[in-house]
C-alpha atoms as one frame of an Amber mdcrd trajectory, in Angstrom:
protein
  20.620  96.678 250.270  21.683  99.526 252.565  23.584  97.070 254.763  25.486
  95.930 251.677  26.135  99.559 250.718  27.575 100.355 254.158  29.768  97.236
 254.113  31.084  98.116 250.653  31.737 101.713 251.646  33.691 100.516 254.691
  35.978  98.598 252.315  36.528 101.697 250.134  36.681 104.471 252.720  38.906
 106.763 250.658  36.616 106.632 247.613  33.286 108.073 246.579  31.087 105.009
 246.073  28.903 104.929 242.951  26.284 102.298 243.863  24.190 100.948 240.969
  20.438 100.960 241.527  18.515 100.231 238.330  19.289 102.949 235.785  21.119
 105.147 238.304  24.290 105.286 240.352  23.336 106.436 243.832  25.481 107.976
 246.581  24.484 108.124 250.251  25.464 109.907 253.469  28.718 111.948 253.281
  29.404 110.837 249.695  26.030 112.239 248.660  26.767 115.570 250.338  30.208
 115.784 248.711  29.019 114.901 245.210  25.992 117.155 245.509  28.234 120.090
 246.376  31.044 119.363 243.894  28.790 118.573 240.913  25.896 120.865 241.841
  23.375 118.015 241.984  20.134 117.981 243.952  20.508 116.422 247.388  17.523
 114.276 248.371  16.953 111.602 251.019  16.047 107.935 251.388  14.297 105.991
 254.139  16.654 103.212 255.131  15.632 102.197 258.631  17.337 105.050 260.461
  15.706 107.749 262.582  16.350 110.263 259.801  16.343 109.931 256.036  19.802
 109.235 254.628  21.180 111.993 252.359  21.160 110.747 248.776  21.918 111.950
 245.256  22.224 110.091 241.981  23.190 110.236 238.319  21.997 108.255 235.247
  24.287 105.269 234.668  24.756 106.084 230.971  26.194 109.517 231.866  28.497
 108.229 234.601  31.759 108.821 232.712  31.125 112.554 232.518  30.409 112.893
 236.234  33.283 110.604 237.212  35.640 112.656 235.039  34.639 115.862 236.833
  35.251 114.281 240.228  38.625 112.908 239.129  39.685 116.377 237.970  38.978
 117.595 241.504  41.265 114.910 242.940  38.681 112.375 244.161  38.763 108.594
 243.743  35.575 106.851 242.609  34.678 103.205 243.320  32.078 101.833 240.878
  29.810  99.224 242.464  27.968  97.540 239.595  25.171  94.971 239.305  26.957
  91.771 238.283  23.887  89.607 237.622  20.707  89.998 235.600  18.020  91.563
 237.849  15.414  89.417 236.076  17.133  86.245 237.242  18.199  87.464 240.683
  16.671  85.893 243.771  16.465  88.476 246.523  18.916  91.335 246.408  20.754
  91.786 243.108  24.431  90.849 243.471  26.739  93.860 243.309  30.534  94.222
 243.330  33.069  97.011 242.929  34.284  96.455 239.382  36.801  99.303 239.278
  38.278 102.201 241.251  38.909 105.265 239.093  41.701 107.574 240.236  43.390
 110.574 238.564  46.211 108.343 237.315  44.042 105.417 236.159  41.157 107.032
 234.305  40.517 105.508 230.874  37.704 107.845 229.863  38.580 109.157 226.392
  36.596 112.340 227.022  38.536 113.069 230.193  42.017 112.478 228.734  44.009
 114.995 226.727  44.917 113.147 223.542  48.059 115.279 223.116  49.664 114.298
 226.430  50.200 111.190 228.521  48.360 110.643 231.779  51.008 109.215 234.097
  50.678 107.577 237.453  53.993 107.525 239.333  55.091 105.167 242.079  57.857
 106.513 244.344  59.569 104.559 247.095  62.150 106.086 249.444  64.607 103.547
 250.912  67.914 104.407 252.594  68.020 107.891 251.046  67.517 106.496 247.537
  64.387 106.827 245.419  62.860 104.168 243.217  60.579 105.650 240.552  58.172
 103.927 238.189  55.910 105.919 235.854  53.118 104.349 233.810  50.362 105.451
 231.455  47.765 102.677 231.495  45.888 104.285 228.612  48.862 103.582 226.296
  50.602 100.681 228.084  53.852 102.595 228.671  55.852 101.816 231.820  59.258
 103.248 232.822  61.489 102.694 235.848  64.618 104.340 237.262  66.511 105.060
 240.489  67.684 108.383 241.891  69.976 109.439 244.726  68.891 113.047 245.312
  65.660 114.850 246.102  66.453 117.429 243.410  66.676 114.686 240.780  63.342
 113.275 241.925  61.719 116.702 241.592  63.187 116.946 238.085  61.568 113.600
 237.168  58.239 114.661 238.633  58.489 117.897 236.644  59.358 115.912 233.506
  56.451 113.457 233.695  53.943 115.699 235.515  51.938 112.718 236.799  48.346
 113.251 237.800  48.794 110.823 240.707  51.705 109.685 242.892  51.576 106.605
 245.109  54.371 106.228 247.671  55.544 104.574 250.865  55.247 106.273 254.238
  58.957 107.163 254.305  58.534 109.331 251.226  56.167 111.617 253.145  58.941
 112.557 255.602  61.951 112.539 253.271  61.951 116.311 252.724  59.839 116.538
 249.560  57.045 119.076 250.010  53.985 116.930 249.280  51.618 119.808 249.937
  53.379 121.790 247.221  52.912 118.852 244.824  49.211 118.854 245.625  48.480
 122.580 245.632  50.872 123.985 243.025  51.226 121.053 240.617  47.764 119.551
 241.294  49.169 116.062 241.781  47.161 113.626 243.898  49.571 112.027 246.446
  48.568 108.809 248.271  50.692 106.793 250.700  50.034 103.040 250.503  50.261
 100.425 253.226  53.656  98.832 253.865  52.742  95.433 252.400  52.614  96.963
 248.902  56.389  97.510 249.148  57.474  94.068 250.326  60.605  93.090 248.325
  59.699  89.480 247.610  56.074  90.290 246.811  57.082  93.044 244.352  59.554
  90.729 242.620  56.963  87.954 242.370  54.316  90.299 240.930  56.645  91.530
 238.174  57.793  88.011 237.249  54.227  86.764 237.036  52.957  89.749 235.061
  55.727  89.681 232.454  55.954  85.855 232.509  59.679  85.678 233.171  61.744
  83.520 235.509  64.213  86.202 236.539  64.607  89.957 236.713  67.502  89.831
 234.267  65.041  89.430 231.418  63.387  92.682 232.491  66.677  94.552 232.910
  65.911  95.335 236.553  68.852  93.632 238.248  70.515  96.983 239.007  67.319
  98.734 240.096  66.550  97.460 243.593  64.470 100.484 244.629  63.000 100.782
 241.143  61.883  97.157 241.305  59.965  97.825 244.529  58.374 100.973 243.058
  57.289  99.005 239.973  55.977  96.042 241.976  53.950  98.350 244.215  52.575
 100.144 241.164  51.341  96.918 239.551  49.748  95.735 242.792  47.969  99.088
 243.063  46.752  98.809 239.461  45.475  95.273 240.051  43.577  96.312 243.173
  41.992  99.418 241.650  41.332  98.233 238.094  40.232  94.679 238.979  42.129
  93.594 235.877  45.381  91.812 235.040  46.349  94.858 232.925  47.047  92.994
 229.644  47.990  96.234 227.858  51.025  96.626 230.132  53.276  94.438 228.007
  56.716  95.861 228.803  58.689  97.761 231.410  61.601  99.967 230.352  64.441
 100.821 232.751  66.251 104.066 231.985  68.954 106.275 233.429  68.326 109.982
 233.801  71.766 110.714 232.317  70.396 109.625 228.940  68.346 112.819 228.717
  69.051 116.496 229.123  67.854 117.680 232.521  65.516 120.663 232.500  64.175
 121.724 235.889  60.634 122.989 236.366  61.714 126.638 236.486  63.550 126.365
 233.160  60.643 124.525 231.542  58.377 127.352 232.577  60.775 130.122 231.544
  61.473 128.614 228.121  57.741 128.022 227.529  58.362 124.574 226.099  54.803
 123.219 226.099  52.744 126.161 227.366  53.101 129.901 227.874  54.055 131.279
 231.275  51.148 133.636 231.769  48.119 132.211 229.992  49.164 128.526 230.208
  48.190 128.227 226.557  49.730 125.904 224.002  49.820 128.657 221.389  52.992
 130.632 221.839  55.033 127.668 223.085  57.816 125.759 221.332  55.548 122.728
 221.020  53.002 124.882 219.193  55.620 125.672 216.528  56.909 122.115 216.133
  53.695 120.105 216.400  52.208 119.520 212.972  51.538 115.866 213.686  48.502
 114.099 212.259  47.875 111.578 215.033  47.336 111.781 218.784  50.137 109.229
 219.246  52.554 111.433 217.328  51.541 114.519 219.279  52.228 112.766 222.591
  55.585 111.452 221.393  56.680 114.883 220.130  55.777 116.348 223.508  57.971
 113.707 225.178  60.816 114.619 222.762  60.540 118.290 223.786  60.399 117.459
 227.486  63.229 114.904 227.285  65.942 116.023 224.843  68.686 113.488 224.130
  72.361 113.665 225.062  73.755 110.810 222.969  75.069 112.279 219.699  74.434
 109.073 217.716  70.751 109.006 218.675  70.359 112.723 217.929  72.050 112.370
 214.535  69.829 109.389 213.684  66.751 111.607 214.130  68.341 114.494 212.233
  69.227 112.204 209.324  65.645 110.896 209.179  64.312 114.474 209.098  66.808
 115.346 206.355  65.756 112.329 204.265  62.122 113.350 204.533  63.089 116.887
 203.484  64.797 115.482 200.411  61.671 113.522 199.446  59.037 116.054 200.390
  56.369 114.626 198.058  56.591 111.198 199.677  56.571 112.849 203.108  53.386
 114.756 202.298  51.767 111.584 200.942  52.663 109.744 204.147  51.085 112.565
 206.146  47.872 112.217 204.136  47.719 108.522 204.992  48.384 109.350 208.647
  45.404 111.718 208.781  42.699 108.985 209.176  44.726 107.011 211.745  43.077
 107.081 215.175  44.813 106.728 218.522  45.943 103.098 218.205  47.687 103.115
 221.597  44.606 104.088 223.559  42.273 102.069 221.356  44.160  98.826 222.011
  44.256  99.650 225.729  40.471 100.005 225.783  40.123  96.845 223.697  42.401
  94.933 226.093  40.519  96.451 229.000  37.232  95.189 227.494  35.737  98.663
 227.589  35.860  99.288 223.810  32.507  99.557 222.024  31.734  98.558 218.402
  32.531 102.044 217.088  35.987 101.785 218.669  36.593  98.668 216.581  35.493
 100.493 213.436  37.902 103.340 214.247  40.588 100.710 214.776  39.805  99.123
 211.396  39.878 102.511 209.640  43.354 103.079 211.056  44.613  99.647 209.982
  43.427 100.287 206.427  46.142 102.953 206.040  49.071 100.825 207.237  49.893
  98.904 204.001  50.064 102.175 202.028  52.346 103.788 204.611  54.608 100.726
 204.684  54.822 100.765 200.879  55.847 104.451 200.829  58.560 103.770 203.410
  60.232 101.407 200.934  61.710 104.576 199.417  63.989 104.928 202.451  66.772
 102.397 202.929  68.362 101.980 206.336  68.468 104.486 209.159  65.549 105.298
 211.395  63.001 105.352 208.565  64.208 101.948 207.403  63.784 100.617 210.948
  60.213 101.918 211.067  59.463 100.259 207.727  60.717  96.894 208.987  58.921
  97.125 212.332  55.610  98.303 210.867  53.144  95.400 210.921  50.219  96.118
 208.541  47.963  93.899 210.726  45.975  92.798 207.695  44.531  89.754 209.512
  42.920  91.981 212.133  41.638  94.344 209.474  39.960  91.428 207.652  38.437
  90.098 210.878  36.772  93.397 211.772  35.842  94.209 208.172  33.957  90.920
 207.719  32.321  90.862 211.147  31.305  94.377 212.275  28.826  96.577 210.416
  30.106  99.891 209.046  27.893 102.010 211.296  27.219 100.014 214.467  25.232
 101.476 217.362  27.009 102.862 220.411  25.161 100.446 222.711  26.618  96.940
 222.772  23.556  94.975 223.914  20.876  96.198 221.539  21.931  94.422 218.342
  22.893  95.839 214.963  26.594  95.020 215.452  27.375  91.896 213.423  27.409
  91.906 209.603  25.023  89.804 207.550  26.663  86.529 206.547  29.265  86.397
 209.334  27.332  84.040 211.652  24.523  81.693 210.512  22.760  81.589 213.872
  22.678  85.388 214.115  21.325  85.581 210.572  18.552  83.070 211.472  17.446
  85.065 214.519  17.666  88.311 212.578  15.382  86.914 209.832  12.917  85.732
 212.464  12.911  89.200 213.966  12.387  90.827 210.568   9.658  88.336 209.578
   8.055  88.931 212.942   7.668  92.582 212.056   5.954  91.489 208.875   3.663
  89.210 210.906   2.739  92.146 213.153   1.981  94.282 210.100  -0.235  91.566
 208.611  -2.080  91.098 211.914  -2.698  94.846 212.147  -4.232  94.886 208.650
  -6.325  91.806 209.415  -7.730  93.268 212.646  -8.654  96.549 210.950 -10.657
  94.683 208.312 -12.213  92.326 210.840 -13.328  95.031 213.327 -13.860  98.021
 211.066 -11.594 100.179 213.301  -9.795 102.262 210.675  -7.134 103.810 212.945
  -6.279 100.625 214.865  -2.534 100.291 215.346  -0.242  97.699 216.875   2.489
  99.366 218.919   5.338  98.357 221.226   7.149  99.637 224.291   9.545  98.011
 226.728   7.068  98.083 229.622   3.914  96.606 228.023   5.363  94.831 225.015
   3.071  94.680 221.922  -0.505  95.968 222.148  -3.409  97.124 219.963  -4.285
 100.784 220.457  -7.848 101.992 219.781  -8.943 105.605 220.182 -12.058 106.319
 222.296 -14.118 107.221 219.219 -13.922 103.572 218.029 -14.129 101.931 221.455
 -17.631 100.608 220.802 -16.328  98.489 217.904 -13.849  96.525 220.064 -14.691
  92.746 219.909 -15.044  90.517 222.962 -11.761  88.622 222.477  -9.777  91.850
 223.049  -8.411  92.012 226.622  -7.913  95.501 228.036  -4.244  96.131 228.989
  -4.071  99.894 229.696  -6.388 102.921 229.655  -5.174 106.297 228.380  -6.903
 109.693 228.306  -7.943 109.341 224.645  -7.409 105.660 223.870  -7.462 102.081
 225.141  -4.745  99.443 224.733  -5.586  95.738 224.254  -3.974  92.324 223.809
  -5.261  89.276 221.911  -4.187  85.618 222.115  -2.649  85.808 218.614  -0.734
  89.005 219.382   0.555  87.465 222.626   1.759  84.430 220.682   3.596  86.609
 218.153   5.056  88.741 220.940   6.597  85.705 222.651   8.044  84.499 219.367
   9.412  87.867 218.223  10.762  89.080 221.549  12.298  85.698 222.271  14.142
  85.813 218.955  15.144  89.424 219.572  16.544  88.704 223.032  18.483  85.708
 221.756  19.725  87.743 218.782  20.985  90.610 220.952  22.673  88.240 223.395
  24.363  86.323 220.584  25.516  89.482 218.809  27.049  90.783 222.028  28.744
  87.441 222.638  30.243  87.411 219.122  31.375  91.020 219.493  33.194  90.165
 222.738  34.908  87.239 221.017  36.108  89.499 218.175  37.279  92.123 220.658
  39.209  89.499 222.648  40.838  88.211 219.463  42.107  91.694 218.671  43.245
  92.150 222.289  45.319  88.987 221.963  47.555  90.795 219.456  48.343  93.683
 221.780  52.122  93.362 221.367  51.964  93.599 217.569  49.589  96.541 217.739
  51.622  98.498 220.297  54.809  98.024 218.267  53.078  99.308 215.141  51.545
 102.222 217.067  54.975 103.333 218.296  56.352 103.131 214.750  53.478 105.242
 213.423  53.975 107.796 216.218  57.709 108.085 215.501  57.096 108.472 211.765
  54.473 111.141 212.463  56.916 113.098 214.651  59.728 112.955 212.090  57.375
 114.028 209.293  56.159 116.932 211.433  59.719 118.101 212.193  60.554 117.827
 208.492  57.531 119.871 207.462  58.277 122.593 210.030  61.930 122.731 208.935
  60.951 123.160 205.291  58.286 125.766 205.874  60.369 127.904 208.237  63.794
 127.714 206.607  65.406 125.721 209.427  68.844 124.154 208.926  70.385 120.919
 210.159  72.659 121.643 213.123  76.097 120.127 213.416  76.856 118.541 216.777
  80.080 118.469 218.764  81.363 117.252 222.122  83.929 120.050 222.463  81.661
 122.540 224.222  81.490 124.915 221.245  78.222 126.756 220.665  78.441 128.615
 217.373  75.160 129.939 215.928  75.097 132.251 212.940  71.901 134.088 212.099
  69.910 132.475 214.901  66.198 133.252 215.273  63.668 132.670 218.042  61.374
 129.888 216.697  58.249 131.216 218.427  58.747 134.995 218.278  59.481 134.963
 214.563  56.105 133.244 214.013  54.418 136.050 215.934  56.100 138.854 213.984
  54.626 139.494 210.514  56.507 140.023 207.258  59.785 138.372 208.328  60.706
 141.340 210.535  62.616 139.260 213.109  66.267 140.307 213.454  68.663 137.321
 213.439  71.687 137.262 215.742  74.895 135.303 216.197  76.005 133.485 219.337
  79.410 132.100 220.202  80.315 130.394 223.471  82.884 127.752 224.358  84.523
 126.192 227.384  87.704 128.244 227.023  88.014 131.983 226.302  84.331 132.704
 225.642  82.597 131.035 228.537  80.451 133.918 229.709  78.815 136.758 227.784
  77.699 139.802 229.793  74.821 141.338 227.827  73.719 144.899 228.541  71.105
 147.141 226.997  67.728 148.705 227.738  64.542 146.899 228.619  62.430 145.873
 225.616  65.540 145.788 223.437  65.475 141.987 223.163  67.995 140.628 225.686
  65.652 137.983 227.106  64.446 136.966 223.650  68.028 136.539 222.476  69.036
 134.424 225.455  65.962 132.195 225.389  66.450 131.850 221.651  69.913 130.404
 222.243  68.606 127.918 224.802  65.748 126.851 222.538  68.046 126.280 219.563
  70.267 124.017 221.668  67.218 122.136 222.944  65.725 121.794 219.458  68.988
 120.380 218.143  69.073 117.788 220.919  65.529 116.569 220.280  66.539 115.919
 216.678  64.971 118.984 215.097  66.420 121.362 212.555  66.935 124.877 213.954
  66.063 128.440 212.858  69.508 129.733 211.879  71.751 130.297 208.896  74.279
 127.896 210.379  74.589 126.130 213.739  77.277 124.088 215.449  75.863 122.883
 218.753  77.929 121.533 221.614  75.771 118.945 223.341  74.826 120.077 226.866
  73.709 117.961 229.814  71.440 120.595 231.384  69.839 123.902 230.532  69.193
 126.320 233.390  67.310 129.579 233.037  66.765 132.361 235.532  64.456 134.722
 233.674  62.164 136.992 235.682  60.525 136.153 238.977  57.394 136.870 240.937
  56.292 136.695 244.564  55.300 133.273 245.835  52.753 134.518 248.336  51.438
 131.077 249.200  54.787 130.036 250.655  55.647 133.494 251.951  58.531 134.043
 249.535  59.345 137.429 248.032  60.456 138.061 244.461  64.054 138.222 245.581
  63.749 135.002 247.603  62.350 133.173 244.574  65.189 134.586 242.468  67.883
 133.547 244.930  66.362 130.074 245.322  66.600 129.579 241.568  70.177 130.904
 241.510  71.142 128.558 244.344  69.684 125.598 242.460  71.660 126.531 239.345
  74.993 127.062 241.095  74.697 123.808 243.033  73.563 121.557 240.166  75.122
 122.975 236.997  78.162 121.271 235.453  80.841 122.506 233.019  78.715 120.941
 230.248  75.589 122.926 231.147  74.150 125.999 229.455  73.094 128.811 231.818
  70.716 131.650 230.964  70.846 134.263 233.724  68.742 137.397 233.405  68.972
 140.349 235.819  70.534 138.551 238.776  70.258 140.711 241.907  67.524 142.983
 240.615  65.149 142.210 243.497  67.220 143.812 246.254  69.156 147.015 246.922
  71.514 148.321 244.271  74.710 147.361 246.044  73.568 144.015 247.371  72.314
 143.156 243.905  75.509 144.295 242.198  77.638 142.353 244.679  75.609 139.161
 244.162  75.670 139.498 240.364  79.405 140.130 240.458  80.043 137.099 242.682
  77.846 134.867 240.490  79.826 135.851 237.385  83.104 135.079 239.132  81.807
 131.678 240.308  80.271 130.665 236.986  83.231 131.712 234.865  85.884 130.159
 237.127  86.797 126.758 235.631  87.860 125.503 239.045  84.406 126.262 240.455
  82.101 125.749 237.451  83.158 127.131 234.065  79.787 126.618 232.339  78.730
 128.366 229.136  76.613 131.318 230.241  74.607 134.212 228.852  74.314 136.850
 231.580  72.002 139.815 230.981  72.198 142.742 233.396  71.458 146.408 233.946
  74.525 146.751 236.141  76.788 148.399 233.565  79.545 148.306 236.118  79.874
 144.580 235.404  81.212 145.351 231.934  84.464 146.226 233.725  84.970 142.490
 234.329  85.892 141.858 230.694  89.623 141.300 230.518  89.864 140.992 234.277
  87.813 137.825 234.867  88.938 135.045 232.481  86.365 133.951 229.902  84.111
 137.016 230.283  83.172 139.100 227.218  80.789 142.015 226.796  77.895 142.285
 224.354  75.025 144.731 224.123  71.816 145.371 222.225  72.305 148.118 219.652
  70.090 151.188 220.151  69.675 154.289 218.001  68.839 157.572 219.728  66.692
 160.320 218.179  66.575 163.109 220.731  64.560 161.769 223.656  63.337 158.843
 221.553  65.114 155.535 221.045  64.859 152.851 218.352  65.622 149.244 219.304
  67.744 147.688 216.565  67.492 144.180 218.133  71.078 143.438 217.125  73.690
 141.945 219.427  77.080 143.642 219.066  80.366 143.371 220.920  80.931 145.814
 223.780  78.911 147.086 226.704  76.044 149.566 226.772  76.875 152.913 228.325
  73.418 153.442 229.843  70.077 151.744 230.437  67.724 154.123 228.587  65.278
 153.443 231.402  63.715 156.905 231.258  63.192 156.603 227.502  61.508 153.236
 227.987  59.346 154.747 230.736  58.376 157.470 228.270  57.340 154.841 225.718
  55.238 153.194 228.408  53.313 156.425 228.991  54.744 157.613 232.328  53.695
 161.277 232.948  56.173 163.940 231.767  56.578 165.554 235.201  57.776 162.207
 236.602  60.171 161.764 233.664  61.541 165.280 234.109  62.181 164.730 237.806
  63.827 161.375 237.026  66.249 163.063 234.622  67.243 165.522 237.360  67.893
 162.703 239.814  69.901 160.743 237.266  72.203 163.724 236.781  72.764 163.926
 240.522  73.348 160.162 240.849  75.801 160.061 237.965  78.209 162.284 239.912
  78.696 159.457 242.417  80.370 157.412 239.640  80.195 153.962 241.156  81.901
 152.707 238.000  85.118 154.278 239.169  84.839 152.355 242.405  84.307 149.125
 240.482  87.306 149.883 238.266  89.427 150.439 241.332  88.271 147.159 242.801
  88.801 145.114 239.632  92.113 146.858 238.995  93.472 145.474 242.252  93.231
 141.919 240.950  96.553 140.149 241.003  95.531 136.552 240.307  92.160 134.836
 240.373  88.837 136.417 241.367  89.240 139.147 243.986  87.153 138.799 247.107
  85.638 142.200 247.851  85.540 143.110 251.547  82.490 144.501 253.300  84.432
 147.728 253.940  84.934 148.220 250.207  81.238 147.644 249.538  80.362 150.128
 252.303  82.683 152.718 250.757  81.077 152.104 247.365  77.662 152.590 248.915
  78.784 155.861 250.514  80.139 157.149 247.232  76.749 156.790 245.590  74.584
 158.334 248.283  76.914 160.955 249.826  76.188 163.489 247.113  72.408 163.249
 247.369  72.209 163.429 251.152  74.994 166.016 251.624  73.477 168.317 249.029
  70.148 168.240 250.832  71.732 169.092 254.202  73.982 171.763 252.723  71.021
 173.321 250.930  69.052 173.376 254.176  71.912 175.187 255.960  72.347 177.588
 253.034  68.678 178.555 253.228  68.772 179.439 256.931  67.891 183.091 257.674
  70.328 183.666 260.536  69.286 187.296 261.119  65.753 186.231 262.048  66.660
 182.961 263.798  65.901 182.923 267.525  68.151 180.978 269.889  65.420 178.341
 270.338  64.940 178.028 266.548  68.696 177.681 266.151  68.771 174.851 268.738
  65.884 173.027 267.033  67.428 173.404 263.564  70.799 172.160 264.745  69.113
 169.207 266.472  67.232 168.355 263.237  70.394 168.474 261.109  72.269 166.367
 263.631  69.511 163.690 263.532  69.609 163.567 259.718  73.357 163.010 259.780
  73.032 160.289 262.409  70.214 158.500 260.554  72.110 158.340 257.275  74.947
 156.433 258.986
């Protein structure tokens, strides 16, 4: 047995091997040490012919899914080596084989999967500086494929799908993508496969055979050479790890990234689309506001809508029209939602059924879901045409499958599949015959027990059963003297004896034989029913997608009605005109409708860039994120929180909001900020929406101001970029750019002053703020008064430098186009700010000298000190 274990382990070196021994999965040697440490299990040993005992630990086989799930979460792969023959019939060692390899991207354990999100495995192949990408979720049967020409686009796709596992060719590891970052920061398991997985002809053959087609044209993959190889490698990997032909993978969908709005990982994080930045919680995210779905399928689809907003206006308007129709018939919508409530996760259920891992209770959950379909289809008759009409036509009520399960499986079957109690009375004559024999056998046992009590006079005699000894008569020690001669002792206990008689042995053989045959036949019939349902996987998956889409639209409709959202108008002219816009998340957090609505207007002409000034805590970031979220919501097909909205469709949303040190990679706050800015400036287009908050804040005042200034010039210049931009800053000097840099306009957050106190009005108004109110905000934060007082003194001194005048001079020199500021001018600006502070200190020191009492040596030392100060400041 140990020789077989070692040989099997050699074949699966990169996996932890779960080796079935009786009722346990055992691990040996290094695997045992690893599992013992990771799962906090007791490490024991086993004699196996070596000089020392082999390290060993084990887990009960019925609890394996829990332990496997914990190992998968830690990034391990687990190979399950199962007994594939009945130990009772085995001659010599029981035959064992690896029946499946579980990896982070291939786990099917319902307890280990988040029902509200897909679990993707992604195949990436790098060939001639192009990337083929195929992403699949085997728990739902979804498979997508595309091709990319840039590393940045690949990172965007990885950020979009957030796969738990990536398989790749060796070239990918050296293409410039930071695989260690994928592993450590994003917790993605990355595995390079052998070259034969990526053979062109083999990949093409695998896809043709799997999808039963003669050419790639039928799959739509003719223009995806790299994508084809990525997909073929993925399916070969799934075959080798799952030991299955993957019947749930019924389709493969090619797509182009240009179909969806691109949102990079930084912007996803900053906008808090599916989780909050700090706590990584769902509550407080946009998805939390929008997700009122009733099914797990709908929740996953809505998440994909949020992560992949559309660009095509026709598709967006189709969703918006469906939401509007549901709003207009709210009673029918609410009734549909009630029928959706009992619907289980059809996508993952049919995958488990196809995978032959579904138990009888899964089939009952499946039947309960199917029971709702005819009612939902009937309600959809109220909607003619459009997306809702399409769903109504595509929705298959699957009544034949409902009838099959309803007539064959009991309402409350056991969880175990091989212990009977699964098949309904009347479904199968042979099962009924064995079941009656089993039930009559119990009656025979009861009659024999009564007969033996009367015959022997042993009042407390009982006939019992266990799996080890079978049936036996149990007699307590107090009645042992009354036991007749034809009783044969079977077992002695502390207070009783157990016996067998010829008649009891005869009944045992009859009853247990019928029971074994009954259980085997019930399991066989169950497998046949399960396979029949699995044969209709295409119909079921189509219906599941229709139900998910209906659930999403009903959720968006409900949220729109409850929160007073309006249908946005869409345009391709680059106009962004929002009246009375509100932040969808913040307004839910603020009680009593206290959120202050604001307008936004941007276009591709005279209002390309808005410079927004105002104090911290006044609401600049909220306002800017609000604008981005409203655009995104419109492009997923959702109504938006506003009085009126006309949304110009954008191809990308970029945000640069806040930053923090990336200590792991040795990057400072400013480096992180500049990296994000560089990404935006290099990848944005004139059709993008940019949200830039406090550019240049992480460095010195003049470096930061110069960078912010240059960014504004670049972004607003139509020859360079010309993208719609909201630009928040504390550099009030930048307000001088209005009227001097084309397309730039000033806005600020209104503030009301009451002595040293300030009141944030949260209202965006035209014009620039005249100061930052930083000291007032510091006062609100509880900074000690002596620090505040000193800060006021320093502010008064700094104000006299009047850098604004310098900026006005510099912008006033513009003749045509953006002026390029020289280093000399920046140096002069820097001098103008700090001259006053440093000169005053030196002058004050000279003024305080007591010349009458100054010795020649003191005079020399003082002069030397002053000279050094002057030198150091230059």
